All heavy atoms as an XYZ file, in Angstrom:
975
protein
N      17.955    -18.053    -31.219
C      18.799    -17.865    -30.039
C      17.942    -17.377    -28.889
O      17.122    -16.501    -29.051
C      19.884    -16.864    -30.363
C      20.906    -16.736    -29.287
S      22.417    -16.119    -30.019
C      22.765    -14.788    -28.922
N      18.132    -17.929    -27.717
C      17.325    -17.512    -26.582
C      18.148    -16.638    -25.623
O      19.346    -16.791    -25.559
C      16.785    -18.742    -25.843
O      17.861    -19.470    -25.322
N      17.424    -15.785    -24.944
C      18.100    -14.921    -23.969
C      18.142    -15.617    -22.612
O      17.209    -16.310    -22.235
C      17.337    -13.611    -23.832
C      17.491    -12.693    -25.004
C      16.798    -11.372    -24.736
O      15.752    -11.328    -24.122
N      17.397    -10.287    -25.198
N      19.208    -15.367    -21.920
C      19.295    -15.900    -20.562
C      18.662    -14.947    -19.586
O      18.795    -13.726    -19.722
C      20.777    -16.118    -20.191
N      17.916    -15.466    -18.628
C      17.286    -14.629    -17.607
C      17.881    -14.987    -16.245
O      18.121    -16.157    -15.941
C      15.779    -14.871    -17.576
C      15.092    -14.420    -18.867
N      14.838    -13.127    -19.142
C      14.682    -15.154    -19.919
C      14.274    -13.043    -20.305
N      14.170    -14.262    -20.813
N      18.101    -13.990    -15.431
C      18.672    -14.268    -14.111
C      17.707    -15.101    -13.285
O      16.505    -14.909    -13.311
C      18.901    -12.909    -13.466
C      18.031    -11.981    -14.245
C      17.838    -12.565    -15.625
N      18.222    -16.080    -12.563
C      17.373    -16.950    -11.750
C      17.799    -16.912    -10.283
O      17.454    -17.800     -9.529
C      17.426    -18.400    -12.270
O      18.782    -18.828    -12.256
C      16.817    -18.515    -13.655
N      18.561    -15.910     -9.941
C      19.071    -15.861     -8.546
C      18.057    -15.351     -7.575
O      18.270    -15.384     -6.384
C      20.319    -14.978     -8.497
O      19.964    -13.658     -8.939
C      21.459    -15.541     -9.291
N      16.909    -14.881     -8.023
C      15.878    -14.385     -7.100
C      15.992    -12.889     -6.883
O      16.702    -12.171     -7.586
N      15.284    -12.438     -5.868
C      15.230    -11.010     -5.569
C      16.573    -10.501     -5.066
O      17.299    -11.188     -4.398
C      14.131    -10.734     -4.537
N      16.853     -9.247     -5.381
C      18.047     -8.636     -4.881
C      17.656     -7.650     -3.797
O      16.582     -7.082     -3.819
C      18.809     -7.905     -6.006
O      17.919     -6.930     -6.574
C      19.296     -8.854     -7.060
N      18.571     -7.408     -2.903
C      18.329     -6.508     -1.778
C      18.469     -5.063     -2.222
O      19.464     -4.722     -2.885
C      19.273     -6.830     -0.616
C      19.080     -5.881      0.538
C      19.149     -8.241     -0.155
N      17.498     -4.257     -1.897
C      17.594     -2.825     -2.154
C      18.563     -2.251     -1.138
O      18.350     -2.416      0.055
C      16.207     -2.200     -2.022
C      16.187     -0.695     -2.280
O      17.241     -0.073     -2.478
O      15.066     -0.139     -2.294
N      19.618     -1.587     -1.560
C      20.579     -1.052     -0.602
C      19.990     -0.025      0.365
O      20.537      0.228      1.438
C      21.685     -0.430     -1.470
C      21.129     -0.337     -2.818
C      19.999     -1.308     -2.923
N      18.862      0.562      0.020
C      18.191      1.521      0.880
C      17.375      0.886      2.007
O      17.011      1.524      2.955
C      17.263      2.444      0.061
C      17.980      3.224     -1.035
C      18.927      4.266     -0.465
O      18.554      4.956      0.510
O      20.035      4.382     -0.997
N      17.045     -0.399      1.837
C      16.221     -1.103      2.827
C      17.028     -1.353      4.109
O      18.116     -1.970      4.024
C      15.699     -2.388      2.251
S      14.543     -3.230      3.376
N      16.512     -0.955      5.236
C      17.276     -1.086      6.496
C      17.254     -2.476      7.146
O      17.889     -2.688      8.151
C      16.595     -0.057      7.390
C      15.209     -0.010      6.932
C      15.264     -0.214      5.448
N      16.482     -3.421      6.576
C      16.399     -4.782      7.140
C      16.732     -5.786      6.046
O      16.726     -5.491      4.849
C      15.012     -5.053      7.747
C      14.724     -4.130      8.898
C      13.902     -4.970      6.697
N      16.950     -7.017      6.457
C      17.233     -8.102      5.507
C      15.984     -8.351      4.632
O      14.852     -8.052      5.024
C      17.631     -9.366      6.239
O      16.507     -9.896      6.935
N      16.236     -8.960      3.496
C      15.166     -9.308      2.595
C      14.193    -10.322      3.270
O      12.978    -10.241      3.105
C      15.723     -9.912      1.314
C      14.782    -10.120      0.139
C      14.125     -8.790     -0.245
C      15.520    -10.699     -1.019
N      14.734    -11.201      4.091
C      13.940    -12.170      4.807
C      12.979    -11.480      5.814
O      11.796    -11.761      5.850
C      14.811    -13.148      5.552
C      14.072    -14.212      6.300
C      14.985    -15.186      7.057
O      16.197    -15.142      6.881
O      14.419    -15.976      7.842
N      13.508    -10.514      6.590
C      12.704     -9.805      7.539
C      11.674     -8.902      6.834
O      10.523     -8.819      7.275
C      13.577     -8.948      8.464
C      12.844     -8.190      9.575
C      11.953     -9.097     10.405
C      13.861     -7.476     10.441
N      12.067     -8.286      5.742
C      11.141     -7.484      4.966
C       9.978     -8.339      4.477
O       8.820     -7.938      4.537
C      11.854     -6.846      3.753
C      11.010     -5.976      2.857
C      10.469     -4.754      3.618
C      11.821     -5.531      1.632
N      10.257     -9.555      4.028
C       9.215    -10.493      3.599
C       8.287    -10.849      4.743
O       7.075    -10.928      4.558
N       8.833    -11.057      5.940
C       8.012    -11.380      7.088
C       7.043    -10.212      7.400
O       5.862    -10.441      7.671
C       8.865    -11.625      8.335
C       9.495    -12.972      8.401
C      10.235    -13.156      9.708
O       9.623    -12.952     10.781
O      11.421    -13.506      9.644
N       7.571     -9.012      7.361
C       6.760     -7.817      7.638
C       5.678     -7.696      6.583
O       4.509     -7.438      6.883
C       7.614     -6.552      7.736
C       6.776     -5.258      7.744
C       8.556     -6.609      8.932
N       6.052     -7.878      5.347
C       5.116     -7.743      4.225
C       3.961     -8.776      4.310
O       2.822     -8.445      4.032
C       5.858     -7.893      2.906
C       5.016     -7.686      1.686
C       4.671     -6.393      1.304
C       4.565     -8.727      0.917
C       3.871     -6.156      0.183
C       3.759     -8.539     -0.193
C       3.451     -7.249     -0.561
O       2.638     -7.039     -1.649
N       4.300     -9.988      4.676
C       3.281    -11.057      4.726
C       2.506    -11.113      6.046
O       1.479    -11.786      6.107
C       3.964    -12.419      4.507
C       4.472    -12.617      3.084
C       5.006    -14.034      2.908
N       6.106    -14.361      3.814
C       7.390    -14.138      3.564
N       7.734    -13.565      2.429
N       8.329    -14.462      4.421
N       2.922    -10.395      7.053
C       2.261    -10.455      8.374
C       0.858     -9.879      8.319
O       0.601     -8.918      7.648
C       3.101     -9.719      9.405
N      -0.005    -10.536      9.085
C      -1.358     -9.973      9.202
C      -1.349     -8.967     10.382
O      -0.339     -8.771     11.046
C      -2.410    -11.086      9.415
C      -2.154    -11.968     10.667
O      -1.442    -11.474     11.588
O      -2.642    -13.084     10.698
N      -2.487     -8.341     10.607
C      -2.575     -7.314     11.642
C      -2.317     -7.838     13.026
O      -1.922     -7.102     13.926
C      -3.946     -6.603     11.573
C      -4.074     -5.683     10.376
O      -3.017     -5.297      9.793
O      -5.225     -5.383      9.981
N      -2.535     -9.103     13.229
C      -2.279     -9.722     14.556
C      -0.813     -9.959     14.781
O      -0.276     -9.694     15.853
C      -3.091    -11.021     14.674
C      -2.846    -11.731     15.976
C      -3.482    -11.305     17.140
C      -1.957    -12.811     16.069
C      -3.264    -11.932     18.351
C      -1.719    -13.457     17.272
C      -2.381    -13.006     18.407
O      -2.128    -13.615     19.603
N      -0.097    -10.522     13.784
C       1.299    -10.884     13.923
C       2.267     -9.742     13.760
O       3.379     -9.809     14.284
C       1.661    -11.972     12.904
C       0.996    -13.310     13.198
O       0.767    -13.590     14.398
O       0.685    -14.054     12.249
N       1.903     -8.696     13.023
C       2.815     -7.605     12.730
C       3.428     -6.987     13.987
O       4.623     -6.776     14.040
C       2.144     -6.553     11.859
C       3.060     -5.431     11.361
C       4.209     -5.970     10.521
C       2.275     -4.407     10.556
N       2.648     -6.653     15.039
C       3.252     -6.059     16.236
C       4.339     -6.938     16.862
O       5.347     -6.421     17.356
C       2.073     -5.861     17.144
C       0.880     -5.806     16.301
C       1.201     -6.699     15.139
N       4.170     -8.230     16.829
C       5.140     -9.149     17.416
C       6.444     -9.174     16.614
O       7.530     -9.285     17.167
C       4.567    -10.546     17.532
C       3.376    -10.617     18.459
C       2.094    -10.784     17.980
C       3.548    -10.468     19.841
C       1.010    -10.812     18.825
C       2.484    -10.497     20.703
C       1.185    -10.676     20.193
O       0.105    -10.694     21.052
N       6.320     -9.079     15.303
C       7.493     -9.037     14.441
C       8.220     -7.706     14.673
O       9.445     -7.637     14.804
C       7.104     -9.200     12.967
C       6.544    -10.616     12.720
C       8.303     -8.948     12.045
C       5.900    -10.788     11.392
N       7.463     -6.602     14.716
C       8.055     -5.283     14.829
C       8.756     -5.057     16.189
O       9.771     -4.345     16.258
C       7.009     -4.186     14.608
C       6.427     -4.130     13.209
C       5.340     -3.060     13.142
C       7.471     -3.888     12.158
N       8.252     -5.675     17.259
C       8.853     -5.433     18.574
C      10.236     -6.023     18.667
O      11.016     -5.630     19.527
C       7.956     -5.923     19.690
C       7.863     -7.414     19.844
C       6.896     -7.847     20.936
O       6.119     -7.030     21.444
O       6.940     -9.046     21.269
N      10.590     -6.956     17.774
C      11.928     -7.552     17.754
C      12.920     -6.706     17.005
O      14.120     -6.943     17.067
C      11.856     -8.944     17.122
C      10.995     -9.902     17.893
C      10.888    -11.223     17.137
C       9.869    -12.142     17.835
N       9.588    -13.348     17.032
N      12.458     -5.690     16.298
C      13.353     -4.818     15.504
C      13.710     -3.608     16.361
O      12.864     -2.989     16.959
C      12.615     -4.333     14.208
C      12.188     -5.547     13.362
C      13.521     -3.413     13.408
C      11.309     -5.187     12.166
N      14.998     -3.272     16.437
C      15.419     -2.093     17.224
C      14.658     -0.852     16.775
O      14.325     -0.674     15.608
C      16.917     -1.970     16.933
C      17.338     -3.339     16.468
C      16.143     -3.918     15.786
N      14.415      0.069     17.739
C      13.555      1.255     17.497
C      13.986      2.074     16.276
O      13.125      2.416     15.433
C      13.515      2.159     18.730
C      12.805      1.596     19.931
C      13.690      0.687     20.785
O      14.898      0.594     20.499
O      13.163      0.091     21.734
N      15.265      2.416     16.186
C      15.685      3.259     15.075
C      15.603      2.532     13.731
O      15.230      3.101     12.720
C      17.125      3.790     15.321
C      17.557      4.927     14.418
C      16.581      6.104     14.472
C      18.958      5.392     14.846
N      15.928      1.234     13.733
C      15.797      0.439     12.521
C      14.336      0.320     12.108
O      14.000      0.405     10.910
C      16.409     -0.973     12.711
O      17.771     -0.822     13.125
C      16.333     -1.798     11.458
N      13.444      0.174     13.092
C      12.026      0.125     12.815
C      11.558      1.431     12.200
O      10.766      1.437     11.258
C      11.251     -0.157     14.118
C       9.815     -0.420     13.937
C       9.079     -0.632     15.233
N       9.843     -1.379     16.204
C       9.885     -1.080     17.524
N       9.213     -0.058     17.981
N      10.617     -1.788     18.362
N      12.031      2.541     12.721
C      11.652      3.855     12.167
C      12.194      4.025     10.722
O      11.509      4.533      9.866
C      12.181      4.967     13.064
N      13.414      3.550     10.492
C      13.946      3.575      9.122
C      13.129      2.729      8.186
O      12.903      3.096      7.033
C      15.419      3.135      9.128
C      16.336      4.158      9.715
C      17.791      3.678      9.621
N      18.669      4.664     10.226
C      19.545      4.391     11.175
N      19.699      3.159     11.615
N      20.294      5.356     11.709
N      12.705      1.567      8.687
C      11.860      0.696      7.865
C      10.519      1.358      7.550
O      10.042      1.293      6.422
C      11.624     -0.649      8.601
C      10.710     -1.645      7.878
C      11.298     -2.048      6.539
C      10.494     -2.878      8.767
N       9.944      2.026      8.537
C       8.656      2.733      8.292
C       8.840      3.786      7.212
O       8.013      3.896      6.284
C       8.165      3.381      9.589
N       9.924      4.557      7.278
C      10.176      5.586      6.266
C      10.453      4.968      4.907
O       9.966      5.460      3.864
C      11.338      6.451      6.704
N      11.170      3.881      4.881
C      11.482      3.186      3.619
C      10.189      2.709      2.964
O       9.939      2.959      1.788
C      12.415      1.999      3.886
C      12.609      1.115      2.701
C      13.490      1.458      1.675
C      11.916     -0.116      2.601
C      13.667      0.594      0.598
C      12.100     -0.935      1.511
C      12.980     -0.575      0.503
O      13.145     -1.393     -0.570
N       9.337      2.007      3.730
C       8.079      1.498      3.186
C       7.135      2.638      2.783
O       6.460      2.553      1.763
C       7.411      0.581      4.214
C       8.165     -0.713      4.548
C       7.507     -1.403      5.734
C       8.213     -1.633      3.342
N       7.100      3.683      3.590
C       6.239      4.846      3.300
C       6.575      5.432      1.925
O       5.710      5.881      1.217
C       6.381      5.863      4.428
C       5.554      7.087      4.253
C       4.251      7.133      4.728
C       6.072      8.261      3.658
C       3.487      8.279      4.579
C       5.322      9.393      3.519
C       4.027      9.419      3.996
O       3.261     10.527      3.857
N       7.851      5.409      1.633
C       8.300      6.022      0.350
C       8.040      5.161     -0.874
O       8.234      5.644     -2.005
N       7.629      3.955     -0.691
C       7.319      3.055     -1.835
C       5.796      3.086     -2.057
O       5.030      2.745     -1.150
C       7.752      1.609     -1.548
C       9.202      1.459     -1.183
C      10.056      1.683     -2.386
C      11.524      1.484     -2.045
N      12.395      1.895     -3.106
N       5.370      3.470     -3.215
C       3.936      3.670     -3.462
C       3.119      2.398     -3.191
O       2.021      2.486     -2.661
C       3.687      4.153     -4.908
O       4.141      3.189     -5.814
N       3.645      1.255     -3.504
C       2.889      0.021     -3.304
C       2.967     -0.470     -1.868
O       2.293     -1.435     -1.514
C       3.385     -1.062     -4.272
C       4.778     -1.469     -4.110
N       5.847     -0.627     -4.428
C       5.348     -2.586     -3.629
C       6.972     -1.244     -4.190
N       6.688     -2.435     -3.678
N       3.783      0.157     -1.008
C       3.899     -0.275      0.376
C       3.641      0.886      1.342
O       3.960      0.822      2.525
C       5.279     -0.889      0.633
C       5.464     -2.212     -0.086
S       6.897     -3.133      0.455
C       8.195     -2.274     -0.437
N       3.059      1.934      0.856
C       2.778      3.147      1.633
C       1.994      2.842      2.905
O       2.356      3.245      3.996
C       2.051      4.171      0.728
C       1.758      5.470      1.396
N       2.664      6.486      1.449
C       0.663      5.923      2.008
C       2.133      7.499      2.068
N       0.920      7.179      2.435
N       0.895      2.086      2.761
C       0.043      1.774      3.891
C       0.763      0.896      4.921
O       0.586      1.075      6.114
C      -1.255      1.095      3.448
C      -2.192      2.006      2.691
C      -2.616      3.223      3.511
O      -2.942      3.120      4.690
N      -2.586      4.387      2.915
N       1.602     -0.025      4.438
C       2.370     -0.846      5.347
C       3.365      0.024      6.122
O       3.600     -0.181      7.306
C       3.116     -1.961      4.573
C       3.965     -2.905      5.405
C       3.123     -3.582      6.490
C       4.614     -3.960      4.509
N       3.920      1.015      5.443
C       4.829      1.965      6.135
C       4.129      2.680      7.255
O       4.712      2.893      8.323
N       2.878      3.049      7.067
C       2.117      3.689      8.118
C       1.822      2.740      9.286
O       1.868      3.131     10.448
C       0.787      4.270      7.586
C       0.943      5.446      6.610
C      -0.391      5.853      6.034
C       1.606      6.631      7.278
N       1.584      1.474      8.959
C       1.376      0.482     10.027
C       2.640      0.306     10.873
O       2.578      0.250     12.088
C       0.966     -0.874      9.444
C      -0.442     -0.931      8.934
C      -0.740     -2.320      8.390
C      -2.157     -2.415      7.826
N      -2.444     -3.765      7.350
N       3.780      0.263     10.184
C       5.039      0.112     10.906
C       5.294      1.396     11.741
O       5.744      1.332     12.884
C       6.217     -0.145      9.943
C       7.556     -0.101     10.658
C       6.022     -1.478      9.229
N       4.967      2.544     11.186
C       5.167      3.811     11.916
C       4.326      3.893     13.165
O       4.734      4.576     14.131
C       4.835      4.989     10.970
N       3.194      3.216     13.207
C       2.382      3.186     14.440
C       3.127      2.559     15.599
O       2.812      2.819     16.768
C       1.069      2.454     14.197
C       0.079      3.254     13.423
C      -1.268      2.561     13.309
N      -1.944      3.091     12.130
C      -2.223      2.416     11.041
N      -1.956      1.133     10.977
N      -2.810      2.984     10.013
N       4.120      1.736     15.275
C       4.901      1.080     16.311
C       6.184      1.854     16.641
O       7.058      1.335     17.328
C       5.279     -0.342     15.855
N       6.257      3.102     16.150
C       7.475      3.916     16.353
C       7.132      5.189     17.163
O       6.010      5.668     17.119
C       8.027      4.378     15.007
S       8.555      3.038     13.935
N       8.142      5.682     17.828
C       8.031      6.955     18.530
C       8.302      8.075     17.503
O       9.107      7.872     16.575
C       9.027      7.030     19.665
C       8.787      6.024     20.771
C       7.469      6.256     21.490
O       7.054      7.421     21.643
O       6.872      5.261     21.910
N       7.704      9.211     17.730
C       7.873     10.369     16.820
C       9.349     10.766     16.720
O       9.849     10.973     15.634
C       7.056     11.554     17.364
C       7.132     12.788     16.475
C       6.207     13.864     17.006
N       6.295     15.048     16.184
C       7.172     16.042     16.369
N       8.068     15.969     17.338
N       7.181     17.068     15.548
N      10.076     10.798     17.854
C      11.481     11.185     17.826
C      12.299     10.245     17.003
O      13.240     10.660     16.307
C      12.034     11.297     19.232
C      11.451     12.465     20.024
O      10.909     13.407     19.372
O      11.499     12.444     21.261
N      12.018      8.934     17.080
C      12.752      7.962     16.269
C      12.507      8.170     14.780
O      13.435      8.067     13.966
C      12.377      6.520     16.694
C      12.877      6.165     18.062
O      13.902      6.738     18.511
O      12.222      5.310     18.714
N      11.256      8.440     14.426
C      10.926      8.678     13.020
C      11.644      9.950     12.520
O      12.124      9.955     11.383
C       9.416      8.797     12.833
C       8.656      7.456     12.932
C       7.169      7.701     13.080
C       8.914      6.619     11.683
N      11.704     10.968     13.356
C      12.408     12.197     12.939
C      13.906     11.917     12.796
O      14.532     12.407     11.847
C      12.118     13.337     13.938
C      10.670     13.769     13.826
C      13.062     14.528     13.699
C      10.204     14.762     14.903
N      14.478     11.156     13.726
C      15.910     10.791     13.589
C      16.150      9.985     12.325
O      17.193     10.162     11.672
C      16.357      9.991     14.820
C      17.148     10.800     15.812
C      17.634      9.887     16.856
N      16.451      9.267     17.477
C      16.202      9.227     18.779
N      17.089      9.659     19.615
N      15.099      8.728     19.227
N      15.251      9.128     11.948
C      15.441      8.249     10.827
C      15.159      8.946      9.503
O      15.838      8.653      8.529
C      14.513      7.053     10.954
N      14.193      9.868      9.459
C      13.767     10.443      8.176
C      13.713     11.952      8.150
O      13.220     12.518      7.191
C      12.419      9.858      7.809
N      14.175     12.630      9.179
C      14.084     14.070      9.213
C      12.657     14.541      9.441
O      11.857     13.818     10.060
N      12.340     15.685      8.956
C      10.998     16.244      9.147
C       9.885     15.394      8.561
O       8.778     15.414      9.080
C      10.889     17.674      8.628
C      11.494     18.706      9.551
C      10.896     18.667     10.950
O       9.669     18.722     11.077
O      11.664     18.578     11.903
N      10.191     14.666      7.508
C       9.136     13.782      6.946
C       8.752     12.728      7.956
O       7.634     12.238      7.956
C       9.592     13.160      5.607
C       8.426     12.471      4.883
C      10.693     12.122      5.830
C       7.407     13.408      4.361
N       9.641     12.392      8.881
C       9.330     11.451      9.941
C       8.189     11.950     10.826
O       7.340     11.177     11.260
N       8.151     13.256     11.045
C       7.052     13.854     11.819
C       5.726     13.700     11.045
O       4.667     13.398     11.640
C       7.340     15.308     12.098
O       6.302     15.909     12.837
N       5.798     13.886      9.755
C       4.621     13.739      8.901
C       4.124     12.274      8.911
O       2.946     12.024      9.067
C       4.906     14.191      7.452
C       3.729     13.891      6.526
C       5.218     15.673      7.421
N       5.067     11.367      8.782
C       4.728      9.944      8.809
C       4.059      9.589     10.136
O       3.043      8.896     10.183
C       5.964      9.064      8.546
C       6.492      9.298      7.130
C       5.655      7.595      8.755
C       7.884      8.678      6.896
N       4.644     10.101     11.211
C       4.096      9.836     12.546
C       2.647     10.357     12.636
O       1.745      9.623     13.070
C       4.941     10.500     13.628
C       4.432     10.288     14.999
N       3.572     11.178     15.618
C       4.625      9.300     15.894
C       3.276     10.739     16.811
N       3.904      9.582     17.013
N       2.421     11.563     12.198
C       1.079     12.160     12.248
C       0.083     11.382     11.392
O      -1.036     11.090     11.847
N       0.491     11.020     10.179
C      -0.422     10.259      9.303
C      -0.731      8.866      9.832
O      -1.820      8.374      9.669
C       0.143     10.156      7.893
C       0.096     11.463      7.145
C       0.576     11.311      5.678
O       0.850     10.195      5.237
N       0.633     12.419      5.003
N       0.254      8.282     10.521
C       0.032      6.924     11.016
C      -0.975      6.919     12.157
O      -1.532      5.868     12.481
C       1.352      6.304     11.479
O       1.816      6.900     12.695
N      -1.187      8.058     12.781
C      -2.121      8.115     13.906
C      -3.502      8.667     13.515
O      -4.394      8.740     14.354
C      -1.561      8.984     15.040
C      -0.763      8.189     16.054
C       0.663      8.117     15.697
N       1.441      7.400     16.711
C       2.503      6.695     16.422
N       2.892      6.607     15.169
N       3.184      6.107     17.333
N      -3.690      9.002     12.245
C      -4.998      9.487     11.807
C      -5.978      8.330     11.765
O      -5.642      7.212     11.363
C      -4.900     10.104     10.392
C      -4.168     11.415     10.271
C      -4.071     11.849      8.806
C      -4.868     12.498     11.080
N      -7.217      8.615     12.107
C      -8.269      7.610     11.978
C      -8.668      7.529     10.522
O      -8.795      8.564      9.849
C      -9.473      7.992     12.842
C      -9.187      7.912     14.313
C     -10.413      8.232     15.121
C     -10.099      8.227     16.578
N     -11.229      8.592     17.399
N      -8.860      6.322     10.002
C      -9.266      6.240      8.588
C     -10.642      6.868      8.389
O     -11.506      6.803      9.256
C      -9.324      4.760      8.328
C      -9.256      4.075      9.617
C      -8.721      5.048     10.648
N     -10.804      7.514      7.255
C     -12.092      8.152      6.955
C     -13.148      7.076      6.754
O     -12.865      6.016      6.192
C     -11.955      8.991      5.702
N     -14.369      7.331      7.229
C     -15.416      6.328      7.009
C     -15.709      6.183      5.524
O     -15.647      7.143      4.750
C     -16.619      6.918      7.753
C     -16.357      8.353      7.905
C     -14.852      8.518      7.901
N     -16.013      4.970      5.148
C     -16.321      4.705      3.726
C     -17.617      5.402      3.375
O     -18.619      5.308      4.070
C     -16.456      3.211      3.501
N     -17.586      6.124      2.262
C     -18.786      6.811      1.836
C     -19.541      5.886      0.868
O     -18.976      5.396     -0.081
C     -18.446      8.160      1.116
O     -17.533      7.863      0.053
C     -17.849      9.145      2.068
N     -20.816      5.671      1.140
C     -21.585      4.822      0.255
C     -21.781      5.479     -1.087
O     -21.877      6.714     -1.178
C     -22.905      4.637      0.996
C     -23.023      5.785      1.910
C     -21.621      6.192      2.250
N     -21.810      4.664     -2.105
C     -22.014      5.184     -3.455
C     -23.479      5.638     -3.567
O     -24.400      4.927     -3.124
C     -21.724      4.109     -4.472
C     -21.069      4.637     -5.700
C     -20.606      3.531     -6.606
O     -19.557      2.921     -6.299
O     -21.288      3.296     -7.604
N     -23.723      6.827     -4.122
C     -25.116      7.306     -4.219
C     -25.934      6.409     -5.144
O     -25.454      6.004     -6.171
C     -24.967      8.729     -4.787
C     -23.630      8.791     -5.391
C     -22.778      7.763     -4.672
N     -27.123      6.106     -4.699
C     -28.027      5.280     -5.493
C     -28.598      6.131     -6.631
O     -28.805      7.317     -6.487
C     -29.145      4.740     -4.632
N     -28.834      5.467     -7.741
C     -29.435      6.158     -8.853
C     -30.886      6.468     -8.539
O     -31.656      5.571     -8.220
C     -29.353      5.316    -10.135
N     -31.218      7.743     -8.544
C     -32.586      8.169     -8.199
C     -33.300      8.484     -9.489
O     -32.871      9.340    -10.252
C     -32.533      9.412     -7.277
C     -33.942      9.880     -6.964
C     -31.744      9.129     -6.043
N     -34.417      7.781     -9.760
C     -35.143      8.082    -10.989
C     -35.785      9.495    -10.887
O     -36.202      9.911     -9.843
C     -36.201      6.999    -11.063
C     -36.305      6.424     -9.704
C     -35.000      6.710     -8.991
N     -35.759     10.187    -11.996
C     -36.350     11.515    -12.020
C     -37.746     11.444    -12.631
O     -37.961     10.802    -13.641
C     -35.445     12.468    -12.810
O     -35.319     12.015    -14.142
N     -38.701     12.121    -11.982
C     -40.073     12.224    -12.459
C     -40.730     10.879    -12.728
O     -41.448     10.717    -13.720
C     -40.150     13.108    -13.692
C     -39.666     14.501    -13.452
C     -39.859     15.373    -14.659
N     -39.170     16.609    -14.455
C     -38.654     17.331    -15.416
N     -38.801     16.945    -16.666
N     -38.048     18.451    -15.166
N     -40.452      9.923    -11.901
C     -41.122      8.644    -12.035
C     -40.566      7.710    -13.093
O     -41.045      6.634    -13.262
N     -39.568      8.173    -13.845
C     -38.992      7.314    -14.872
C     -37.877      6.460    -14.249
O     -37.163      6.945    -13.359
C     -38.406      8.140    -15.999
C     -39.461      8.856    -16.814
C     -38.853      9.609    -17.942
N     -38.193     10.804    -17.309
C     -37.512     11.709    -17.946
N     -37.312     11.594    -19.244
N     -36.980     12.721    -17.334
N     -37.715      5.243    -14.690
C     -36.645      4.425    -14.144
C     -35.276      4.975    -14.573
O     -35.164      5.599    -15.619
C     -36.883      3.051    -14.772
C     -37.736      3.274    -15.949
C     -38.535      4.520    -15.688
N     -34.287      4.732    -13.748
C     -32.935      5.195    -14.043
C     -32.437      4.431    -15.268
O     -32.695      3.248    -15.443
C     -32.008      4.927    -12.870
N     -31.706      5.117    -16.155
C     -31.212      4.420    -17.354
C     -30.185      3.346    -16.965
O     -29.429      3.493    -16.018
C     -30.547      5.529    -18.147
C     -30.277      6.604    -17.185
C     -31.300      6.484    -16.109
N     -30.179      2.262    -17.730
C     -29.230      1.179    -17.515
C     -27.814      1.687    -17.874
O     -27.678      2.520    -18.773
C     -29.569     -0.042    -18.383
N     -26.776      1.200    -17.182
C     -25.461      1.635    -17.499
C     -25.081      1.221    -18.915
O     -25.478      0.137    -19.369
C     -24.560      0.929    -16.477
C     -25.439      0.026    -15.686
C     -26.835      0.267    -16.082
N     -24.337      2.053    -19.611
C     -23.948      1.762    -20.989
C     -22.804      0.759    -20.974
O     -21.902      0.838    -20.127
C     -23.473      3.032    -21.681
C     -24.587      4.028    -21.912
C     -24.047      5.224    -22.647
C     -25.172      6.231    -22.852
N     -24.709      7.404    -23.582
N     -22.835     -0.167    -21.919
C     -21.758     -1.141    -22.058
C     -20.726     -0.537    -23.031
O     -21.092      0.013    -24.051
C     -22.288     -2.459    -22.578
C     -23.192     -3.149    -21.594
C     -23.602     -4.483    -22.087
C     -24.485     -5.154    -21.049
N     -24.862     -6.492    -21.441
N     -19.500     -0.658    -22.648
C     -18.425     -0.111    -23.456
C     -17.575     -1.243    -23.985
O     -17.139     -2.116    -23.232
C     -17.551      0.836    -22.619
C     -18.397      1.995    -22.101
C     -16.375      1.344    -23.423
C     -17.662      2.891    -21.128
N     -17.331     -1.250    -25.270
C     -16.461     -2.270    -25.882
C     -15.039     -1.830    -25.809
O     -14.690     -0.697    -26.182
C     -16.897     -2.472    -27.337
O     -15.934     -3.282    -27.977
N     -14.195     -2.681    -25.318
C     -12.749     -2.347    -25.271
C     -12.039     -2.961    -26.473
O     -10.853     -2.858    -26.601
C     -12.145     -2.915    -23.976
C     -12.742     -2.383    -22.711
C     -12.096     -3.043    -21.517
C     -12.558     -0.889    -22.618
N     -12.794     -3.591    -27.374
C     -12.182     -4.275    -28.495
C     -12.143     -3.458    -29.776
O     -11.672     -3.940    -30.782
N     -12.597     -2.211    -29.739
C     -12.549     -1.390    -30.946
C     -13.692     -1.704    -31.886
O     -14.635     -2.422    -31.563
N     -13.614     -1.213    -33.127
C     -14.708     -1.386    -34.079
C     -14.920     -2.827    -34.480
O     -16.012     -3.212    -34.861
C     -14.468     -0.520    -35.308
O     -13.277     -0.922    -35.941
N     -13.911     -3.661    -34.414
C     -14.064     -5.078    -34.793
C     -14.912     -5.832    -33.770
O     -15.399     -6.915    -34.069
C     -12.670     -5.738    -34.945
N     -15.078     -5.277    -32.610
C     -15.815     -5.963    -31.564
C     -17.274     -5.516    -31.456
O     -17.951     -5.851    -30.509
C     -15.108     -5.727    -30.223
N     -17.763     -4.779    -32.443
C     -19.151     -4.331    -32.392
C     -20.067     -5.512    -32.264
O     -19.917     -6.520    -32.934
C     -19.490     -3.515    -33.659
C     -19.051     -2.103    -33.611
C     -19.619     -1.334    -34.762
C     -19.239      0.125    -34.609
N     -19.703      0.914    -35.718
N     -21.033     -5.350    -31.389
C     -21.996     -6.395    -31.214
C     -21.608     -7.412    -30.173
O     -22.403     -8.224    -29.762
N     -20.342     -7.392    -29.757
C     -19.887     -8.321    -28.706
C     -19.771     -7.542    -27.381
O     -19.368     -6.405    -27.364
C     -18.535     -8.919    -29.041
C     -18.624     -9.829    -30.252
C     -17.313    -10.552    -30.446
N     -16.239     -9.560    -30.679
C     -15.038     -9.840    -31.109
N     -14.724    -11.093    -31.351
N     -14.148     -8.930    -31.274
N     -20.117     -8.186    -26.320
C     -20.024     -7.602    -25.012
C     -18.988     -8.375    -24.186
O     -18.922     -9.565    -24.220
C     -21.388     -7.651    -24.321
O     -21.286     -7.146    -23.003
N     -18.202     -7.607    -23.447
C     -17.121     -8.222    -22.656
C     -17.445     -8.229    -21.166
O     -16.578     -8.056    -20.344
C     -15.786     -7.509    -22.906
C     -15.256     -7.687    -24.282
C     -15.465     -6.716    -25.254
C     -14.588     -8.846    -24.664
C     -15.000     -6.889    -26.538
C     -14.135     -9.012    -25.919
C     -14.346     -8.066    -26.882
N     -18.723     -8.361    -20.822
C     -19.151     -8.372    -19.395
C     -18.653     -9.625    -18.746
O     -18.852    -10.685    -19.086
C     -20.657     -8.277    -19.258
C     -21.177     -6.911    -19.733
O     -20.431     -5.946    -19.664
O     -22.355     -6.879    -20.128
């Protein structure tokens, strides 16, 4: 006997302040197109969207991008004091990428090669999964 799976597609989260179609547009937009999409959304709805996205771990950064297009007062109206935090974080400059430290040989000896780790357990001894 087989189980039936729903095929109706995605369902709308009742907490999301915009339609599923508009949410998809915002999600798929590149850095060039996003401001044009956001300017069509009313200010308070845009602030609610920023707070909604900020609260989703997989869309946190997108929430900050949307918040850059919002006024601080709108974010506070939409999300309370956390709106002020979102506003502040959205205006922070990203930290410069720190380069990974190079392996420095000690006393003229070459740096040891990285160890290979088997993820296959004892049955995988002798096999490498590189």
